[in-house]
N, C-alpha and C positions, 0 to 999 in steps of 0.2 A: 421406599426407593432409596437405593444407596446414592451417595453424593455423585459418584462418577456416572450415574445414569440420568442425572438431572438435565433436562432440556430447557434452555433459555434462548432468547433471540440475540443476535449480534449487537443490537442497540442496548438491550439489558446487560450484556456482558461488559460493554464499555462503561455503563453506568455504574456497575458493581466495582469495577476497577477504580474509577474516580472516587467513589464513595468510600471505599475501603482505605485508599491512600490519604484522602483528606482526613479521615478519622485518626490515622497515625501520625500526620504531620501538619500542624497548624500553619506552616508557611505556605501551604499549597492554597493558591486562589485561582478562580476562574474568571475570564474575561471574554465577552462576545456578544453578539446581537441575539436578543430573544432567548438567552440561556437561563434567565431567572424564573419568574413565576410561570412563564410560557413552557419552560422545560426543553427548549431547543426545537428547531424545526423538525428533527427526527427523533425527538424525545430522549436523547442521549443524557441530558442533564435534568431530567424530570426528577422533582423531589429534592434536588440538592439545595435549592434556594430556601425552601421551608425548613431544612435541617441545619444549614450552615449560615443562612442570613446573607443580607445585602453587602456586608463587608468582605465577604469571601466569594460570593457568587455575584458578579458585577455585571449587570446589563449595560452595554456601551451604546453610545450613538453609532449611527451608520457612518463609521470612519475607520476603515481597516488600517490605514496608515497611523491613525492616531492611537488606536488600542494595541496595535502591534508594537509600536514604539513604547507605549506605556508598559506593556508586558516585558520588554526587553530591559527597560530601566528598572523595573521591579526585581527582575532576575539578578541583575548586576548588584543590587543593594540587599540581597539576602532572602528574597521570596522565591517560591517555586510556581511561577504562573503556568496555567494551561490556557492557552488563547485559542478560541474557536473561530475559524473562518466558515461561515455558513456554507459556501461553495468554494472549491478550489480555485475557480475562475476569478474569485474576488481577491486572491492573493496577489494578483498583478498590481493592485493598487498599493500594496505595501512591499513590493520587492526590495526597495531600498533598505527599508528597516530590517526585513528578514535576512537578505543576502549580503548586504553591504555592512550592516551593523551587527546583527545577532550572530551570524555565522563567522564573522571575522574578528570580533572583539577580543576574544582570548588570545588570538595570535597577535593582534596589533598592540595589545597591552603587555605582551611578554609573559602572559600567564598571570598578571596581577589581578585579573578579574576573570570570572566565568560567567556563562549565560545559561543557567539551567532552566530552560523553557521548552514546553512542548506546544508545538502549533498543530491543533486538530483540525482536520477538514475532510471533506469528501469529494470524490470525483467520479468521472464515468458517465456513460449515456444510458439510453434504453428506456427513458421515461418521457420522451418527447419535450424535453426541457430546452432545446434549441442550442445554438452554437455558444452562447455566453454562460451556459449552466451545465455543460455536458463534457467538458474536457478532461483529458488525462494528462497531467502536467509533471508527473514525478520525475521525469528526466531533467527538468530544469533544475530542481532542487538537488538531484543527485550529481549534477555537473559542477556545482559550485562547492569547493572544499570547505569543511568546517561544520557541516550538518549531517546528522543521520536521518535516513529516509526509510520508513516502515510502511508496509501495505499488507495488512492481515486479510485472510481469506475466509476465516471461520470464527464463530463466537469463541471458541477455545483460545485461538491465537489472538483475537482482539483483546481479550482480557489480559492474557499473559504478557503479551507485547506492550500494551499500554502501561501496565504496571512497571515494567522495565524502563520504558520511556520516561515516566514520571521521576524515576529514581536516578536517571542519568545526570550528569553534571555538565551537559552541553545541549545545544539546540537540537530538537528532534521535529522533523516533519512527519506527522503521523497521519496517513492518508487512508480514509475509509472508503467504501463504495456504497452509493445511494441504493443500489438494488440488493444489498446484502443486509440492510438493517433488520429486515423482518425474518430472515432465515434463522432457523434454530439449529442448535448443536449442543453436544454434551460439554457441560462446564462444571467441574467439581466445585464444591463449596470451600474445600481446603485451599489454603494459601499455595500459590505457585506463580513463578515468572518464567518467561521464555528468553533466553539469551539472544541478543542481536548476532547476525552473521552466521546463523545455523539454519540452513535450508532443511525442508522436511521432505523426505521421499515418501510420497503418498501411495504410489503403486510401483512395484518393482517389475522390470521388464528387460528383455535382452535385444529387442529389434531396433528401437529408436528411443531417444531421450526427448521428452517435452518439458520445457522450462517455462514457468509462468508466475504471476502474482495475482493477488486480489481476485476480482470475479472471474478473470480469465482462467483461473485454476479450475473453476467449475466446468467451463467449456472444454478444458483439456481433459478432465476426468470423463466427461461424457463422450468425448471423441475416443479416448482409450477404451471405453466400454464397447463402442461401436466397432472398433477395429479388432477387439478381442473375439468377437463373433466370427471374424474372418481369419482368425488364427495369427494376428499380428499382436505382439505383446509390447506395449509402449511403457517406458518408465516415466512416471510423472513426478516432477520436483517443483514444490512450492518454494520460491526463494525467501519469502516473508520480509526480508529487507534487501534493499538495493544498496544501501550504504550502512553498515559494511556488507560487502557482497561475498557470498560463500562460493567462490569460484572452484574451490578444491572439490566440493561435492559434484559440481557439474562436470569437472574434468574426469573425475572417477567414473561417473556414469558413461561419459562419451567413450572412454577407453573400453568399456564393456559393450556398448551398443553400436558404436562407430558411426552414429548419425545423430544430429541435433536439429530440433525445431523450437523456435522461440515464439511464444504467444503473449502479445500485450494489446490492450485496448487503445493505448496511445497511437498517434499516427505513425505509420511504418517508417517514414523518412526520418533520419536523425534521432530515432528513439533509442532507449536503453538497450533494446535488442541488438542494435548494430554494434554497440560497445561489447556486449557479451559475445557476439559472433567473432568479433575481431580478436578478443582475448583467446577464445578457444582455438582460432585459426593460428595464432601465433604460438600457442603453448602445447597444443596437442594435435597439430595438423596431421601428423603421421598416422593417427588413429581414425581419421575421418574417411569414410567410403563414399561420401557424397557431400555436396556444398551444404553449409549451415542455412536453413530456411528460416525466414522471419515472417510472422503474421501480425498485422496490426490494422488499425483503422485506415481507410483510404485518405489520401491527403487532401481533405476538404473540410471546411467548417462542418460540424455536426448539424444535419437538417432538423427543422422542427417537425416536419411530416414524419410519422413514425414508420411508414413504409420505406421512406427514403433513408431514414436513420438505420433501420435494420440492414440496408444494403451497404452502408458505410462501415458499420462496425463489424469486427470479426465474428464469424459464426462457426458452429461445430463442423459443418460441411467443409469450410475452408481449411480447418486443421486436418480433417480426414483426407481431403484431396492432396494436400501438400505432403503429408506423410507417405501416401502412395506414390507420389512423384519421386520422393527421396528414395524410397525402397525399390522402385522399379523404374529408375531414372534412364532415360533414353536420350540420344543426342538431340539437342534442341528442345527438350521438354519444358525448360524453363522459359 
């Protein structure tokens, strides 16, 4: 089997990225809960404690504020920490450290210090983990200047983007998705990285543009396949990163298709989809033949009951329905 045909899981791709970068750079350390001998709740750090030891793979107490602050301090004094938050919901405990200290320190010091740190975490629903373990909070981190925000959708992107994040000289919020860890994809053994701010056009089409990130990309691809059977050809774009945002690729696509639908698992109201819709409306309004549609989770805490959770989170049918509304829009259809 050639290396470009090698299939590994999303979690394995992340593990490889960390392992390879730690091998090259002794300044890289890991901090987080259960990341040592246990290997992380999703096995992303499996085997790293045995290879690199307790000095570089540091199991922390259950104190997100404490180990986030320790990671920021370590980054300011010459190390390259990768700090894992077991669930993105738990970053709320450390928002002062992440957003008031880590994201702002280079600016507030006039560039005298940098904070080369990666905050790894995972978000999203779909497992019946209830309201405090199922949120999609990427907009919060994208809203505060000073931090890059990354959301890979495939094993290939997970490895290439994480390597880029580790080599950055600024804070990066690297957000995975709990339902993607066991998905498999082609990942070459050869060295590669993926630049930030370069969206990936997964399917080319001329009827409508679908823009998404993370697991919602998979829903968008499924919707595009469903519509293809009806003669509707959607262009599907995976943003990969929210900060930096590749707005040019989206504008180019909208100029071709004249329609845009944005899909994210975060709550629809005040989500990053609204920001993207505003930018497109401001910059390429004359190319739009229909309003920009946004699909997101309903504005309610994620239910524990999985039948209710399914109703709250976006579905393929929602994407298909809104695309048809956009294409065959009638007065009052919204």
